[in-house]
N, C-alpha and C positions, 0 to 999 in steps of 0.2 A: 428730466428728473434732476434735481439738484443734488449736490454732494452733501453727505452728512457732515455737519460742523463738529470740530473738536471742542467740546465744552466740558465744564466740570459737572459733577453730580448735582450740586446745589442749583445750577442754572437749569438742568434737565428737570429736576423736581418742581421748580417754579413753573416751567413751561407745561408740564403734565398737569399741574394744579390748575392752570388756566383752561385746560381741556376738560376739567371736571373731576380729575383724580384727587384723592386726598390721602394724606399720610395716615396709615392705619396703625403701624407700629414700626419700631426699629429694633432689629436683632443684630447686635454687634455693629458691623459697618454697613449693613444692608438695610435700606429703607424700603418698606413694603407699601405700595400705593394701590388703592382700590377705588373703583367707580361704581356707584349703584347701578344695577341693571347691565353691567358689563361683565362678560364671562371670564376675562383674564385678570390676573393680579400681576402688577409690575414690581420687579425687584431691582432696585438701583443701588449698586455698590458705591458708598460714599467714603473715599479715601483722601479727604482734604481737597487740596487744589489740583490733584492729579486728574487729568482729563479721562473721560470714559473711552473705552474701546469703541471704535467705529462700528464694528460688527455687532457688538452688544447693543449699542444705541439704536442701530437700524432695526434690530429684532424687537426692541422694546417699543419703538415707534409703530412698527407693524402690529404688534400685539395690542397696542392702544387703539388700533383702527384708524390711524392717521397716515397721511402721506408725508414724505420728507419735507415737501414744500409747506404743508399745513403746519408741521412742527416748527419749521424755521420762522413762520409768521407769528408763532406764539412766543418766540424768544424775545 
């Protein structure tokens, strides 16, 4: 299993977009992503160029039904 990369929220949102998720809304600094037929909603905090927490990113990748390796290939 690969390590989770330290990336910004915009890169993560683009990668989840390639996996079929789309931006539903943005409330404050949190971007809400949804995929039709998928039971989970992803909430990605967008604080500019600050990188996402590795635990948060790992949990969002798991909620999306992806492995870390699959997510890295989407980057």
